[in-house]
Structures are given as structure tokens and as C-alpha cells.
C-alpha positions as CSV (number, residue, x, y, z in Angstrom):
1,M,-118.5,129.2,133.8
2,S,-118.5,127.1,137.0
3,L,-115.6,126.4,139.2
4,H,-117.2,123.6,141.1
5,H,-115.5,120.8,139.2
6,G,-113.0,118.9,141.4
7,R,-113.4,117.4,144.8
8,P,-116.6,118.8,146.5
9,Y,-116.5,119.9,150.1
10,L,-119.3,119.2,152.6
11,A,-119.4,122.0,155.1
12,I,-122.5,120.6,156.7
13,P,-123.0,119.6,160.3
14,G,-122.9,115.9,159.6
15,P,-122.1,113.6,157.9
16,S,-118.8,115.2,158.4
17,V,-115.8,114.9,156.1
18,M,-114.2,111.5,156.5
19,P,-110.5,111.0,156.5
20,D,-109.0,109.1,153.5
21,R,-107.5,106.7,156.1
22,V,-111.0,105.9,157.4
23,L,-112.4,105.3,154.0
24,Q,-109.4,103.1,153.0
25,A,-109.8,101.0,156.2
26,M,-113.2,99.9,154.9
27,Q,-111.8,98.7,151.5
28,R,-111.3,95.0,152.4
29,P,-113.2,91.7,152.1
30,A,-115.8,90.8,154.7
31,P,-114.2,89.1,157.7
32,N,-115.2,86.1,159.8
33,I,-117.9,87.5,162.1
34,Y,-117.6,84.8,164.8
35,T,-114.0,84.5,165.9
36,G,-110.6,86.0,165.2
37,A,-109.4,89.5,164.2
38,L,-112.8,91.2,164.2
39,V,-113.5,90.2,167.7
40,E,-110.1,91.5,168.8
41,L,-110.7,94.7,166.9
42,F,-114.0,95.5,168.6
43,E,-112.5,94.8,172.0
44,S,-109.9,97.5,171.2
45,I,-112.7,99.9,170.2
46,L,-114.6,99.8,173.4
47,P,-112.0,101.5,175.7
48,D,-111.4,104.2,173.1
49,L,-115.1,105.0,172.9
50,K,-115.1,105.4,176.6
51,A,-112.0,107.6,176.5
52,V,-113.7,110.0,174.1
53,A,-116.7,110.3,176.4
54,R,-114.6,110.5,179.6
55,T,-116.3,107.6,181.3
56,K,-115.3,104.4,183.0
57,H,-118.8,102.9,182.7
58,H,-120.6,101.1,179.9
59,V,-121.2,101.7,176.2
60,A,-123.6,99.8,173.9
61,T,-123.3,99.9,170.2
62,Y,-126.3,99.9,167.8
63,I,-126.6,99.7,164.0
64,T,-128.6,102.9,163.8
65,N,-128.3,106.7,163.6
66,G,-128.9,109.3,166.3
67,H,-132.6,109.0,166.1
68,G,-132.3,105.3,166.8
69,A,-130.0,106.1,169.8
70,W,-132.7,108.4,171.1
71,E,-135.1,105.4,171.1
72,A,-132.6,103.0,172.5
73,I,-131.8,105.2,175.5
74,L,-135.5,105.8,176.3
75,A,-136.5,102.2,175.8
76,N,-134.0,101.1,178.4
77,L,-134.9,103.7,181.0
78,V,-138.4,105.0,180.7
79,A,-141.6,102.9,180.4
80,P,-144.8,104.1,178.7
81,G,-146.8,106.2,181.1
82,E,-143.7,107.5,183.0
83,A,-142.6,111.1,182.7
84,V,-139.6,113.0,181.6
85,L,-138.5,116.6,181.5
86,V,-137.2,117.6,178.1
87,V,-135.0,120.7,178.0
88,A,-135.2,122.0,174.4
89,T,-133.0,124.6,172.7
90,G,-133.7,123.8,169.1
91,N,-135.0,121.3,166.6
92,F,-133.3,118.3,168.0
93,G,-134.5,118.8,171.6
94,T,-138.1,119.1,170.4
95,E,-137.8,116.1,168.1
96,W,-136.4,114.0,171.0
97,A,-139.5,115.1,173.0
98,Q,-141.7,114.0,170.1
99,M,-140.1,110.6,170.0
100,A,-140.7,110.1,173.7
101,R,-144.4,111.0,173.2
102,R,-144.7,108.4,170.4
103,M,-143.3,105.8,172.8
104,G,-146.1,106.6,175.3
105,I,-143.9,108.6,177.6
106,V,-145.4,111.7,179.3
107,V,-143.3,114.7,178.3
108,D,-142.9,117.9,180.3
109,L,-141.3,120.3,177.8
110,L,-139.2,123.3,178.9
111,D,-138.6,125.1,175.6
112,F,-136.0,127.8,175.7
113,G,-136.4,128.8,172.0
114,K,-133.9,128.9,169.3
115,R,-131.4,131.5,170.5
116,S,-130.8,130.7,174.1
117,P,-129.3,127.9,176.2
118,A,-131.2,126.0,178.9
119,D,-131.5,127.9,182.2
120,P,-130.5,125.6,185.0
121,D,-132.4,127.8,187.5
122,Q,-135.7,127.1,185.6
123,V,-134.9,123.4,185.5
124,E,-134.3,123.4,189.3
125,A,-137.6,125.2,189.8
126,R,-139.5,122.7,187.7
127,L,-137.9,119.8,189.6
128,R,-138.7,121.3,193.0
129,A,-142.3,121.6,191.9
130,D,-142.3,117.8,191.1
131,R,-142.9,116.9,194.7
132,D,-144.2,113.4,193.8
133,G,-141.0,112.6,191.9
134,R,-142.9,111.6,188.8
135,I,-140.2,112.9,186.5
136,K,-137.9,110.0,185.8
137,A,-135.3,111.7,183.7
138,V,-134.1,115.0,182.4
139,L,-133.3,115.0,178.6
140,A,-131.0,117.7,177.2
141,T,-128.9,118.2,174.0
142,H,-125.3,119.1,174.7
143,V,-125.2,120.8,171.3
144,D,-128.3,121.3,169.3
145,T,-127.1,121.0,165.7
146,A,-130.0,123.2,164.4
147,T,-129.3,126.3,166.5
148,S,-125.6,125.8,167.4
149,V,-126.3,126.4,171.1
150,R,-124.1,124.6,173.6
151,N,-125.8,123.8,176.8
152,D,-124.2,123.6,180.2
153,I,-124.7,119.9,181.0
154,A,-122.7,120.1,184.3
155,G,-124.9,123.1,185.3
156,L,-128.0,121.0,184.7
157,R,-126.6,118.3,187.0
158,Q,-125.9,120.9,189.7
159,A,-129.5,122.2,189.3
160,M,-130.9,118.7,189.7
161,D,-128.7,118.1,192.8
162,A,-129.8,121.4,194.3
163,A,-133.4,120.4,193.8
164,G,-132.7,117.1,195.5
165,H,-134.4,115.3,192.7
166,P,-133.6,111.6,191.9
167,A,-134.2,111.9,188.1
168,L,-131.6,110.6,185.7
169,L,-129.7,113.1,183.5
170,L,-129.6,112.0,179.8
171,A,-127.5,113.9,177.3
172,D,-127.6,113.9,173.5
173,C,-124.0,114.3,172.3
174,V,-124.5,113.3,168.7
175,A,-123.0,116.6,167.5
176,S,-120.5,117.2,170.2
177,L,-118.7,114.0,171.0
178,G,-115.1,114.3,170.0
179,C,-115.5,118.0,169.2
180,D,-116.5,119.9,172.3
181,R,-115.4,119.1,175.9
182,F,-117.7,116.5,177.4
183,E,-117.0,114.8,180.7
184,M,-119.6,112.2,181.3
185,D,-118.5,111.0,184.7
186,D,-117.2,114.3,186.2
187,W,-120.4,116.1,185.0
188,G,-122.7,113.6,186.6
189,V,-124.4,112.4,183.4
190,D,-126.2,109.1,183.9
191,A,-126.7,108.2,180.2
192,M,-125.5,109.7,177.0
193,L,-126.1,109.0,173.3
194,A,-123.9,109.6,170.3
195,A,-123.5,108.6,166.7
196,S,-120.6,107.8,164.3
197,Q,-121.0,110.4,161.5
198,K,-119.8,113.6,163.1
199,G,-116.9,114.1,165.5
200,L,-116.1,110.3,165.2
201,M,-115.4,110.8,161.5
202,T,-117.1,107.5,160.5
203,P,-119.9,106.9,158.0
204,P,-123.5,107.2,159.3
205,G,-124.8,104.0,160.7
206,L,-123.6,103.4,164.2
207,G,-125.2,104.7,167.3
208,F,-123.8,104.6,170.9
209,V,-125.5,104.7,174.2
210,Y,-123.3,105.2,177.3
211,F,-124.7,104.6,180.8
212,N,-123.4,104.4,184.4
213,D,-124.3,102.0,187.2
214,K,-127.2,104.2,188.4
215,A,-128.8,103.9,185.0
216,A,-128.1,100.2,184.9
217,Q,-130.0,99.8,188.1
218,V,-133.0,101.7,186.6
219,R,-132.8,99.4,183.5
220,A,-132.8,96.3,185.8
221,K,-136.2,97.4,187.2
222,M,-137.9,97.9,183.8
223,E,-140.6,95.3,183.3
224,Q,-140.0,95.1,179.6
225,V,-137.5,96.3,177.1
226,S,-137.7,95.4,173.4
227,A,-135.2,92.7,172.4
228,Y,-133.4,94.9,169.8
229,W,-132.9,98.0,171.9
230,D,-132.1,96.2,175.2
231,W,-128.5,97.3,176.1
232,T,-127.9,94.4,178.5
233,P,-126.7,91.8,176.0
234,R,-124.9,94.5,174.1
235,T,-122.7,95.2,177.1
236,Q,-122.7,91.8,178.7
237,P,-122.9,89.4,175.7
238,D,-122.7,85.6,175.9
239,A,-121.6,85.6,172.2
240,F,-120.0,88.2,170.0
241,Y,-123.0,88.8,167.8
242,Q,-125.0,90.0,170.8
243,Y,-122.9,93.2,170.9
244,F,-124.9,94.2,167.8
245,G,-128.2,92.4,168.1
246,G,-127.1,90.2,165.2
247,T,-124.6,90.5,162.4
248,P,-121.9,93.0,163.2
249,P,-121.4,96.2,161.1
250,T,-118.1,94.9,159.9
251,H,-116.8,97.6,157.7
252,H,-118.1,100.4,159.9
253,L,-116.0,98.8,162.7
254,Y,-112.9,99.0,160.5
255,A,-113.6,102.6,159.8
256,L,-114.3,103.4,163.5
257,R,-111.1,101.7,164.6
258,E,-109.1,103.9,162.3
259,A,-111.0,107.1,163.3
260,L,-110.4,106.4,167.0
261,T,-106.8,105.7,166.4
262,M,-106.5,109.2,164.9
263,L,-108.6,110.9,167.5
264,V,-107.6,109.1,170.7
265,H,-104.1,107.9,170.1
266,E,-102.5,110.3,167.6
267,E,-104.1,113.7,168.1
268,G,-105.6,113.2,171.6
269,V,-109.1,114.1,172.7
270,E,-108.2,117.3,174.5
271,A,-106.1,118.5,171.5
272,A,-109.1,117.8,169.2
273,W,-111.3,119.9,171.5
274,A,-108.8,122.7,171.3
275,R,-108.6,122.5,167.5
276,H,-112.3,122.7,167.1
277,A,-112.5,125.7,169.5
278,H,-109.8,127.6,167.5
279,L,-111.3,126.8,164.1
280,A,-114.7,127.9,165.4
281,R,-113.2,131.3,166.5
282,T,-111.8,131.6,163.0
283,I,-115.2,131.3,161.4
284,W,-116.8,133.6,164.0
285,A,-114.2,136.3,163.2
286,A,-115.2,136.3,159.6
287,L,-118.9,136.3,160.3
288,E,-118.6,139.2,162.7
289,V,-116.9,141.3,160.1
290,W,-119.3,140.4,157.4
291,G,-122.1,141.3,159.8
292,E,-120.7,144.8,160.3
293,G,-121.8,145.9,156.8
294,G,-124.8,143.7,156.1
295,P,-127.4,141.3,157.4
296,M,-125.1,138.5,158.4
297,E,-125.7,137.5,162.0
298,M,-124.8,134.4,164.1
299,N,-127.8,132.8,165.7
300,I,-126.1,132.6,169.1
301,Q,-124.7,136.0,170.2
302,D,-122.6,135.1,173.1
303,P,-119.4,133.2,172.0
304,A,-119.4,131.3,175.3
305,L,-122.7,129.7,174.4
306,R,-121.8,128.7,170.9
307,A,-120.9,125.2,169.8
308,H,-117.4,124.6,168.5
309,E,-118.5,122.2,165.7
310,V,-121.4,124.0,163.9
311,T,-122.4,127.6,163.5
312,A,-126.0,128.6,162.7
313,V,-126.2,131.8,160.7
314,R,-129.0,134.3,159.9
315,L,-128.8,136.1,156.6
316,G,-132.4,137.1,155.9
317,A,-134.7,135.5,153.2
318,P,-134.0,134.6,150.5
319,N,-130.3,135.2,151.0
320,G,-129.5,132.1,153.0
321,T,-130.8,129.7,150.4
322,V,-129.5,131.8,147.5
323,L,-126.0,131.8,149.0
324,R,-126.0,128.1,149.6
325,E,-127.2,127.3,146.1
326,W,-124.6,129.6,144.5
327,L,-121.8,128.1,146.5
328,E,-122.7,124.5,145.6
329,A,-123.1,125.4,141.9
330,H,-120.0,127.6,141.5
331,T,-117.5,126.5,144.1
332,G,-118.3,122.9,145.1
333,V,-118.9,123.9,148.7
334,T,-122.1,122.7,150.4
335,L,-123.3,124.6,153.4
336,G,-126.0,123.2,155.8
337,I,-129.6,124.2,155.5
338,G,-131.3,126.2,158.3
339,L,-133.1,123.4,160.2
340,G,-136.2,124.1,162.2
341,M,-135.6,127.8,162.3
342,A,-138.9,128.7,160.6
343,P,-142.1,126.6,160.0
344,A,-142.2,124.3,157.0
345,G,-143.3,126.3,153.9
346,D,-142.6,129.7,155.5
347,P,-140.4,131.8,153.1
348,A,-138.5,133.0,156.2
349,A,-136.8,129.5,156.2
350,D,-134.7,130.7,153.2
351,G,-132.9,133.2,155.5
352,F,-130.8,130.6,157.4
353,F,-127.9,128.3,156.9
354,R,-125.3,126.5,158.9
355,I,-121.6,125.9,158.6
356,G,-120.4,122.6,159.8
357,H,-116.8,122.5,161.2
358,M,-116.6,119.2,162.9
359,G,-114.4,116.1,162.8
360,H,-111.7,116.0,160.2
361,V,-111.2,119.7,159.6
362,N,-108.2,121.9,159.5
363,A,-107.2,125.5,158.8
364,H,-107.0,125.4,155.1
365,M,-110.4,123.7,154.8
366,I,-112.1,126.4,157.0
367,L,-110.3,129.2,155.2
368,G,-111.4,127.7,151.8
369,V,-115.0,127.7,152.9
370,L,-114.8,131.3,154.1
371,A,-113.2,132.5,150.9
372,S,-115.8,130.7,148.9
373,M,-118.5,132.4,151.0
374,Q,-117.0,135.8,150.4
375,A,-117.0,135.1,146.6
376,G,-120.7,134.3,146.9
377,L,-121.5,137.4,148.8
378,V,-119.8,139.5,146.2
379,A,-121.3,137.6,143.2
380,L,-124.8,137.9,144.6
381,G,-124.5,141.5,145.7
382,I,-125.3,140.7,149.4
383,P,-124.1,143.6,151.6
384,H,-121.3,142.6,153.9
385,G,-118.4,144.1,155.9
386,K,-114.9,144.2,154.4
387,G,-111.9,142.4,155.8
388,A,-113.5,139.2,157.0
389,L,-110.8,136.9,155.5
390,D,-108.0,139.0,157.1
391,A,-109.8,138.6,160.4
392,A,-110.1,134.9,160.0
393,A,-106.4,134.5,158.9
394,A,-105.4,136.5,162.0
395,V,-107.1,134.0,164.3
396,V,-105.4,131.1,162.5
397,A,-102.1,132.9,162.9
398,Q,-102.6,132.9,166.7
399,A,-102.5,129.1,166.9
């Protein structure tokens, strides 16, 4: 017998669970895309997007995903033949580096592995060694979704300033925006990218590139930027369609408007950060107890370095895959795959999984995932410590 019939639950690190209100906001006929209500709606979205990122500067909207936003930010700031320093702490840092190489950019890669955050001191040393100033930008993920490490972006800016280096600081906030504290202006981030499908609780398909005036000045000196990726008309349009490089993503905008209403105006961004932090501690409490009597282990040991929206877990092959498959088949819960933790085809890859806890999540959703996981551990005979659900409930009770 299977108990998975009913509404399934995606406990993956994006696309995240979308609120019913967001889905319902999309259920309407297509609007006039030239004048009227849609224009006014988008004008209301822009200040809220800035509020989530804590910036007074610029934001360009693209019909794309996070990978497209990677390309957009690079296309506006770094020309082929120029150099960047990529600070990698997992799969998404190294993939951003690969994209830069495919664009003809020279990549200096500082890879900190899969279990450690970036070390600002090493970044400072690498920049001090760049006496000719060839490095144009430092690229870093705020949260690498594959490893669940949370990098100290403000610390990287301090390291760059200590080195006296003029490079731009670029941050990937696809996973973290709306979930983990991010202060673009206060932390000295020159340009940042994000996407709609995680903390912003909107279907995949929108990418965002934020940039300050320093980055805008660098863009102005670029000899050529492809027409579609150029952020200039998307932030200084002569006509509404230029915000999007063509036809606007009408129904995504309705969804995004509703999601931002919930995040910015009803809950509040700081309250959302606090909610994600508390729910993350709930999950960690259960994982720690399970690990006391079995192979369960969080990928990032230090809680201060863990992301608040995704937790990468080690369970040993083949237990990670076996547990995921059992949960989906028997409980309707889908956990995230272990991404980039072992080479493709390596059986060790079956020893990892991820729990997504981002966006539209609350206590009963998280406790339901944890209870389902415990059922799977019992059913599969995977050794684990006892009392994990009590530990999780105790954390919820502290709210």
C-alpha cells in the first residue's frame, strides 16, 4: 500500500512551493501589453524588488532563469579576454566559472571545495598578487544550493577593500534572496543576480540583475553588449516593452506582484529572514539527533555557515537515493538530489540528498517532511538516533 495519494510536497531547493494566492493571481486573460494596468503593476513591482535586496539602485528584469542571469550580469560587465576571480564553494560557483569561460572570459578559480565557505583572507591575498589589476570582478555565490554553504559576502568586500583592489563584487543570490539576510548596498555589492522560483515564490522564468552606479559606469565603457542582455534599456526604457526585451511575461508579473505583496508588505522581509532561520534550526535539530545513531550528517558542520533555505545531507550510498525514492513513492514528499557532490556516474552520488526549506514554508510543512523522513528511515532499516521529531518540535515551540 502507498500513502502518497493526495497533494504532493516538493521539499526541493527550487522551484519552491508556490502560494495558492500566487497561482490564482495568474488565472486571468492576457492583458494589454502596451498601456494601462500592466504598466502600473510593473511600476509597483520595481521598488519592492529593490526592498527585498536592500538596495536603492537599479534592477533589470529578464525572461530567463538563474543561468541566464549569470550570462546577463557577465555580458554587461566583462568583455571577452578580460579576467575574473571566481570564488567557488560548490556546484553553482564552478558552473558560473564555466559559463564565464564559454563567454571568452579568463577565469581565475579559487575553489574552496564542497564543505567550506570562502576564506576572505585567501581572496585578499589573491587580489594583492594581482598587481596589474587584471581582475575585473570577483564572483561569489551567497548560498550555493548544492552544498548549502552560506558565504560571507560582506567579508569578501572587506577583503577586497583591504587589498585596495578596484574589482567589482558580483553575488549570486538565486537561492538566498528573500530567505537569508542580504544587504546589497550596506555590504558593498556592485551587482547581484537572482531568480523568481525560490524565495520569491513565483514560477521559474524570471531573472533579475541588480547593479549600482559603479557597475553602471563599467557597463558604459563596454564596447559591445548583446542587444538582449543589455541592461540599459531594461532600466531606462523609452517604451514599456524594453523592460523585457520584447513581449512582457504578463502572467509571471501578476504572480510576482502577489508574491511581493506577501513578502514585503504583509510578512516583511526581516520577518521572512527570521522565519527561515527558525525553520532551518528545526530541521538541523532532527538531523543532528538522527546522526547520533547512524550515518546521517549535515554537509556543513558549523551552523553559522549553513544556509537557511536548503540543507545538504550525507547519508552514504545508496541510502540517499533509496530514501528519496521511498519518500516520493510512499509519502508524496520529494527531496532534492545531491548535486555535484560526486562525479557523474560515481555510485557515491547516491549517498547525498538535499532538503529545501525556502519561500512559502511554515512549521507544519517542515514537521511533515521530517516525520515522513523518519518513517522512511524506519521502513528502510537505516540506522538513526531516536528522538529527532521531539527535538524538532522543541525548536518550533521556542518561536
